[in-house]
C-alpha positions as CSV (number, residue, x, y, z in Angstrom):
1,M,-43.9,42.6,-33.1
2,A,-41.9,40.5,-35.6
3,D,-43.9,38.2,-37.9
4,E,-43.2,34.7,-36.7
5,S,-43.9,33.4,-40.2
6,L,-40.8,35.0,-41.6
7,P,-37.7,32.9,-41.8
8,S,-35.1,33.5,-39.0
9,H,-31.8,35.0,-40.0
10,R,-30.2,33.6,-36.8
11,R,-27.8,30.6,-37.2
12,D,-28.6,27.4,-35.5
13,P,-26.2,26.4,-32.7
14,I,-23.3,24.5,-34.2
15,K,-24.0,20.8,-33.7
16,S,-21.4,18.1,-33.4
17,S,-21.6,15.4,-36.0
18,V,-22.9,12.0,-34.8
19,G,-19.5,10.6,-35.4
20,N,-17.7,13.2,-33.1
21,V,-20.4,12.6,-30.4
22,A,-19.9,8.8,-30.5
23,A,-16.1,9.2,-30.4
24,H,-16.4,11.4,-27.3
25,R,-18.6,9.0,-25.6
26,R,-16.2,6.1,-26.5
27,R,-13.3,8.2,-24.9
28,Q,-15.3,8.9,-21.8
29,Y,-16.3,5.3,-21.5
30,A,-12.7,4.2,-21.9
31,V,-11.6,6.6,-19.2
32,T,-14.3,5.3,-16.9
33,V,-13.5,1.7,-17.5
34,G,-9.8,2.3,-17.1
35,K,-10.3,4.0,-13.6
36,E,-12.6,1.2,-12.5
37,R,-10.0,-1.4,-13.6
38,R,-7.3,0.5,-11.8
39,G,-9.4,0.6,-8.7
40,A,-10.1,-3.1,-8.9
41,L,-6.3,-3.8,-9.3
42,V,-5.2,-1.4,-6.7
43,R,-7.0,-2.0,-3.4
44,A,-6.1,0.7,-0.9
45,K,-5.5,-1.7,1.9
46,R,-5.1,-5.4,2.2
47,L,-5.3,-7.6,5.3
48,C,-2.4,-10.2,5.5
49,R,-4.1,-13.5,6.3
50,D,-1.5,-16.0,4.8
51,G,1.7,-14.0,5.0
52,V,4.6,-13.8,2.4
53,V,5.9,-17.2,3.4
54,D,4.2,-20.6,4.1
55,D,2.7,-20.9,7.5
56,N,1.2,-24.4,8.1
57,D,0.0,-23.7,11.6
58,I,-2.1,-20.7,10.6
59,S,-5.4,-22.7,10.6
60,L,-4.9,-24.2,14.0
61,V,-6.7,-21.4,15.9
62,K,-8.8,-20.1,13.0
63,D,-12.1,-21.8,13.9
64,M,-11.7,-21.0,17.6
65,V,-11.0,-17.3,17.0
66,T,-13.8,-16.7,14.5
67,S,-16.2,-18.4,16.8
68,E,-15.4,-16.2,19.9
69,E,-17.6,-13.3,20.8
70,D,-16.1,-9.8,20.2
71,A,-15.5,-9.4,23.9
72,A,-13.8,-12.6,24.2
73,L,-11.6,-11.9,21.2
74,D,-10.6,-8.6,22.6
75,A,-9.6,-10.2,25.9
76,L,-7.5,-12.8,24.0
77,T,-5.9,-10.0,22.1
78,S,-5.1,-7.9,25.2
79,R,-3.7,-10.9,26.9
80,A,-1.5,-11.6,23.8
81,V,-0.1,-8.1,23.9
82,E,0.7,-8.5,27.7
83,D,2.5,-11.8,27.0
84,L,4.4,-10.1,24.2
85,K,5.5,-7.3,26.7
86,S,6.6,-10.0,29.3
87,A,8.5,-11.8,26.5
88,I,10.4,-8.7,25.6
89,L,11.5,-8.1,29.2
90,Y,12.4,-11.7,29.8
91,Q,16.2,-12.4,29.6
92,G,16.4,-16.1,30.6
93,K,17.0,-19.1,28.6
94,G,15.0,-19.4,25.3
95,A,14.1,-15.6,25.4
96,M,14.1,-15.3,21.7
97,Q,11.8,-18.1,21.1
98,K,9.5,-16.8,23.8
99,K,9.3,-13.6,21.9
100,V,8.6,-15.3,18.5
101,E,5.8,-17.4,20.1
102,A,4.2,-14.3,21.6
103,L,4.3,-12.4,18.3
104,R,2.9,-15.4,16.5
105,E,-0.1,-15.7,18.8
106,L,-0.8,-11.9,18.4
107,R,-0.4,-12.2,14.7
108,R,-2.9,-15.1,14.5
109,L,-5.5,-13.1,16.4
110,L,-5.0,-10.2,14.0
111,S,-5.2,-12.4,11.0
112,N,-7.9,-15.0,11.6
113,S,-11.2,-13.1,12.2
114,E,-13.5,-11.3,10.0
115,L,-13.1,-8.2,12.1
116,P,-9.5,-8.3,13.5
117,P,-9.2,-7.0,17.0
118,V,-7.1,-4.0,16.1
119,E,-8.5,-1.5,18.6
120,A,-8.0,-4.0,21.6
121,A,-4.4,-4.5,20.4
122,L,-3.7,-0.7,20.3
123,K,-5.3,-0.1,23.6
124,A,-3.1,-2.8,25.1
125,G,0.0,-1.1,23.7
126,A,0.8,-3.3,20.9
127,V,2.6,-0.8,18.7
128,P,5.5,0.1,21.0
129,A,6.1,-3.5,21.7
130,L,6.1,-4.4,18.0
131,V,8.5,-1.5,17.3
132,Q,10.9,-2.9,19.8
133,C,10.7,-6.4,18.1
134,L,11.3,-4.8,14.6
135,S,14.7,-3.5,15.5
136,F,17.7,-4.8,13.6
137,G,19.4,-7.8,15.0
138,P,16.7,-10.4,15.8
139,P,16.2,-13.4,13.5
140,D,14.0,-13.1,10.5
141,E,11.2,-15.1,12.1
142,Q,10.8,-12.4,14.8
143,L,11.0,-9.5,12.3
144,L,8.5,-11.2,9.9
145,E,5.9,-11.7,12.7
146,A,6.3,-8.2,14.0
147,A,5.9,-6.8,10.5
148,W,3.0,-9.0,9.8
149,C,1.2,-7.7,13.0
150,L,1.9,-4.1,11.9
151,T,0.5,-4.9,8.4
152,N,-2.8,-6.0,9.8
153,I,-3.1,-3.1,12.2
154,A,-2.5,-0.7,9.3
155,A,-5.4,-2.3,7.5
156,G,-7.7,-1.0,10.1
157,E,-9.6,2.3,10.5
158,P,-7.9,5.7,9.8
159,E,-7.1,6.4,13.4
160,Q,-5.7,2.9,13.8
161,T,-3.5,3.2,10.8
162,K,-2.2,6.5,12.1
163,A,-1.1,4.7,15.3
164,L,1.7,3.2,13.3
165,L,3.6,6.5,12.9
166,P,6.3,5.4,15.4
167,A,6.9,2.2,13.4
168,L,7.4,3.8,9.9
169,P,11.2,4.5,10.1
170,L,11.9,0.9,10.9
171,L,9.5,-0.4,8.3
172,I,11.2,1.7,5.7
173,A,14.6,0.8,7.0
174,H,13.8,-3.0,6.5
175,L,13.2,-2.4,2.8
176,G,17.0,-2.2,2.4
177,E,19.5,-4.8,1.3
178,K,20.3,-5.7,5.0
179,S,16.9,-7.4,5.4
180,S,15.8,-10.6,3.8
181,M,13.3,-10.5,1.0
182,P,10.4,-12.0,3.0
183,V,10.9,-9.4,5.7
184,A,11.3,-6.6,3.2
185,E,8.1,-7.7,1.3
186,Q,6.1,-7.9,4.6
187,C,7.4,-4.3,5.5
188,A,6.4,-3.1,2.0
189,W,2.9,-4.6,2.5
190,A,2.6,-2.7,5.8
191,L,3.7,0.6,4.2
192,G,1.3,0.0,1.3
193,N,-1.5,-0.1,3.8
194,V,-0.3,3.0,5.6
195,A,0.0,4.8,2.2
196,G,-3.5,3.7,1.2
197,E,-5.1,5.6,4.1
198,G,-4.7,9.1,2.6
199,E,-2.6,12.0,1.6
200,E,-1.4,12.9,4.9
201,L,0.3,9.6,5.6
202,R,1.5,9.4,2.0
203,N,3.3,12.7,2.5
204,I,4.8,11.5,5.7
205,L,6.1,8.3,4.0
206,L,7.6,10.4,1.1
207,A,9.3,12.7,3.6
208,Q,10.8,9.8,5.4
209,G,12.2,8.4,2.2
210,A,10.0,5.4,1.4
211,L,10.0,5.9,-2.4
212,P,13.5,5.0,-3.3
213,P,13.7,1.6,-1.5
214,L,10.3,0.6,-2.7
215,A,11.3,1.3,-6.2
216,R,14.6,-0.7,-5.8
217,M,12.4,-3.7,-4.7
218,M,10.9,-3.8,-8.1
219,L,14.3,-4.3,-9.9
220,P,15.0,-7.9,-9.0
221,N,12.7,-10.5,-10.4
222,K,11.4,-11.9,-7.2
223,G,7.8,-12.8,-8.1
224,S,5.4,-11.7,-5.3
225,T,8.0,-9.4,-3.9
226,V,7.9,-7.3,-7.1
227,R,4.1,-7.3,-7.1
228,T,3.9,-6.3,-3.4
229,A,6.4,-3.4,-4.1
230,A,4.4,-2.3,-7.2
231,W,1.2,-2.3,-5.2
232,A,2.7,-0.3,-2.3
233,L,4.2,2.2,-4.8
234,S,0.9,2.7,-6.5
235,N,-0.6,3.6,-3.1
236,L,2.2,5.9,-2.3
237,I,1.9,7.8,-5.6
238,K,-1.9,7.8,-5.7
239,L,-2.4,11.5,-5.4
240,F,-0.3,14.2,-7.0
241,S,-0.4,17.8,-5.6
242,V,0.9,21.1,-6.7
243,N,3.3,21.1,-3.8
244,S,4.9,17.8,-4.9
245,L,6.3,18.7,-8.3
246,H,9.6,17.5,-7.1
247,N,8.1,14.1,-6.4
248,L,6.6,14.0,-9.9
249,V,10.2,14.2,-11.4
250,C,11.2,11.4,-9.0
251,Y,8.4,9.2,-10.1
252,V,9.3,9.7,-13.8
253,L,12.9,8.8,-13.0
254,V,11.9,5.7,-11.1
255,V,9.7,4.4,-13.9
256,S,12.5,5.0,-16.4
257,D,15.1,3.1,-14.1
258,I,12.7,0.1,-13.9
259,I,12.0,-0.1,-17.6
260,V,15.7,0.2,-18.5
261,H,16.7,-2.5,-15.9
262,N,14.1,-4.8,-17.1
263,S,14.9,-4.3,-20.7
264,Q,18.6,-5.2,-19.9
265,E,17.5,-8.4,-18.1
266,S,16.2,-10.1,-21.2
267,E,15.3,-13.4,-19.5
268,H,13.3,-11.6,-16.8
269,A,11.7,-9.0,-19.2
270,Q,8.7,-11.2,-20.0
271,N,8.0,-12.0,-16.3
272,C,8.3,-8.4,-15.3
273,S,6.3,-6.9,-18.1
274,P,2.9,-7.3,-16.3
275,V,4.2,-5.5,-13.3
276,N,5.6,-2.6,-15.5
277,S,2.2,-2.3,-17.2
278,F,0.4,-2.4,-13.8
279,I,2.4,0.4,-12.2
280,L,2.7,2.4,-15.4
281,E,-1.1,2.5,-15.7
282,V,-1.4,3.8,-12.2
283,W,1.2,6.4,-12.8
284,L,-0.3,7.6,-16.1
285,F,-3.8,7.9,-14.8
286,D,-2.7,10.0,-11.8
287,A,-0.3,12.1,-13.8
288,I,-2.9,12.9,-16.5
289,D,-5.4,14.0,-13.8
290,F,-2.6,16.0,-12.1
291,L,-1.5,17.7,-15.4
292,K,-5.2,18.8,-16.1
293,M,-5.1,21.1,-13.2
294,S,-4.8,24.7,-14.3
295,S,-2.3,25.7,-11.7
296,V,0.0,23.1,-12.9
297,Q,-0.4,24.1,-16.5
298,V,0.5,27.6,-15.6
299,F,3.6,26.4,-13.8
300,I,4.7,24.4,-16.8
301,V,4.1,27.3,-19.2
302,N,6.3,29.5,-17.0
303,L,9.3,27.0,-17.0
């Protein structure tokens, strides 16, 4: 048996210096703080209570709705959906205004309670009716109310959000130049809620072409419109996957276009820089996590 008093010839394990350990801890802390900050900035879903335009009458029914029992609120919502269906079928004088008023009533119910009656609206058949109201041609007031209703339905539970699948093509279509900025912004808000639900719905939105029009909405300096588009985009690109390397290239190109455009618009550059910082932070955090995956690194090496 070896004499324990003899000096050992084995080397001690290599120890990091105190400075290296401290630096590593600082880096880890910075990453953690950065991710927490990003999480605070980018809420996955947002209920739209006040809308993208002023609405002075939004408080008229707030106290009444929030004081109703759940059953009564569900009954009010079901009746509002039925009224909307009737308004859609009505062809007489004042048909357009009748639809707008029915939409506004449904929107109020979906906006003014702590727990919006989304399930009651879905069971009553709200989504098909709202899709009809979102078709091109009606006045902006109708389109805005319909998109607002869909926005708050999309802020619900996962299965409730998935119920919006039939509405996605029209929501994306209204991001284009043919729609007014308030309507486009409200549709972007709805799509941001859908994208915030998870990878499955994000992939559907990407496949349906939601990325380019959302990116284009960030080019003009339109205040809240740019911020809403940036938030929706951040939800849309929240998760990279090995099967979406094509999208990764698209994201880089989109960011480049935004930076180039804003640098050319010198008078707007200062106002847009916080938005650029916001979305670039989101992109970089997700891209770094994505590139750490060994399968992606192998793919890049083999290019």
